[in-house]
N, C-alpha and C positions, 0 to 999 in steps of 0.2 A: 561620785563619779566625775562631776564637773571639775573639782579641784585636782583630781588625778589627771584628767585630760589636759588641763591647762598647765599643770606641772610638767607634763611630758613635752608640750609645745614650747614652754619657756626653756626647758633644759636643752632643747634642740635649737634654741635661739630663732624660732620660726615666727614669733609674733611681732617683734620690733619692725615697724615699717611695712607690715604685710597688708596686702589687699585681701579682704575676707569676704566670702560669700556665704550667707546663711539661707539655705533653701528650706521651705516649709518652716519658716522662722518661729511660728507660734508667738511667744512673748518677746522674741528677739534675744533671749538670754545668752546664747552662745556667741552670736556676732557682737553683741554689745559688751560682753565680758572681754572679748578679744580686743576691742577698741580701748577698754579701760586698762588693759595690760600692755598697750603699746602699738597695736595695729594702726596703720595710717588711715584705713577706710574700711567700711562695712556696707555691703549691699544686702538688705534683708528682704526676702521675697516671701510674701504671705498673701494667699488668695482670699481667705475668709475675711469678710468685712469687719467683723467684731474684733478678731485677733489682730488684723492690720491696724486698727485704731489703737489697740493696746501697744503694739510695736511702735507706732508713731509717738505716743506719749513717752514710752520708755526711752526711745532714741533721743527725744528732746532733752530729757533729764540727763542722760549720759553725756550728750554733746556739751551741755552746760557745765557738767562736773569735771570733765577730763582736763580742762585748763590748757589745752593746746589745740592746734589745728588738726582736726580729724574729720573726715567726711563720712557721714552716715546717711544713707539713702534707703527709704522704705519704698518697696515696689508692690503695689496692690494688683497682682496678676498671678496667673498660673505659672508654675515653675517651667513647664515646657514652652510657654510663650516667651518668658524671660530668656531662657537659654537659646531659643530659636533666633534671637537677635545677635547672637555671637558676641557677647560682652566679655570683658576681662582684659588682660589675664589676671587670674586670681591665684594667690599663694596658698590660701587655706580655704577649704570648702567644708561646711557642715551640712549634712543632710539628715533630718529627723522626720521622715515622712510619717503621716498618720497610718495607723494600723490597717486601714482599708486600702492603702496603696499596695497593689500586688507586686510580687517579685518581678514579673514581666514589665510592669510599668516602671519600677525602680531601675531595671536594667536599661530601659529606653531613656530615662532621665540621665543616667550615668553616661550613656553614649552621646547624648547632646552636650554634656558637660565637658568632654575631653578637649574640644577645640578652644574652650574658654580658660584652660589651665596654663599657668606659668610652668616652665620646664621642671622646676623642683617643687611643685605644688604638693600639698598633703590634702587628701580627701578623706573625711571621716563620716561614716554612715552609722547612725544610731538606729538599732532595731530591737524588737523584743528578743529576749534570750532564746526563745523557741524558734525564731526565724532562721532560715538557712543563710549561709554566707551569701552576700549579694553576688549576682552574676556580673562579672566585669567585662566590659567591651574591650575590643582591641584598643590599645592605647593606655590602658590602666593595668597596673599589676598589684596584686594583693600584698599587703604588708602584715602587720601584726593585728591581733584581735584581743580584746579584753572584755571579760564578762564582769558586770557589776550587778549582782542580784538577778533581777528579771530583764536586764538590759545588756546588750552587747554592742561594743564599738568596734567597727571594722575599718581599718586604715588601708588606704591604697595611695598610689602615686602614678604619675605619667610613666609610661614604659621606658622613657629615656632616663628616668631617675627613680631608683627603687628605694623605698623605705626599708629599713632593716626588717627582714621577715622573722618575727618571733611571735609565737602563739603563747598567750598567757590566759589563764583562767583562775577564778577564785574558787 
């Protein structure tokens, strides 16, 4: 799934110089992969102390290995608190919320995210394949979706810039 996701972002030339936000970062794999493929910066947000420590270690390794100036910041805070500070603008946003995050809570996070987006941003939500399509707030429009086994990626973008709407499934 990750290779397909980054292949799509690279073919759209979305990674080079991008400001990336990885919400519910876990190990930081998506945000750090983006930096290793040319993103200028990554903000990784993870509330769980143990996971945030892992993200911090992984971020230090990636920062050392990329061989260029790239900013990687790990934020040990709740996603809603981070977004409430109105940071950005971000060009690419990854959201991989834990299974216990409800669809209502996800919709609220997406609403907080809208003012933090660059005009041509790409927002990618990863959810269990059995989850419904995320409810998008005003300011975001649905793009394509792609299912990978038990996981679905939902793409969206700011209403001022629409990603090509194509639905795909395996």
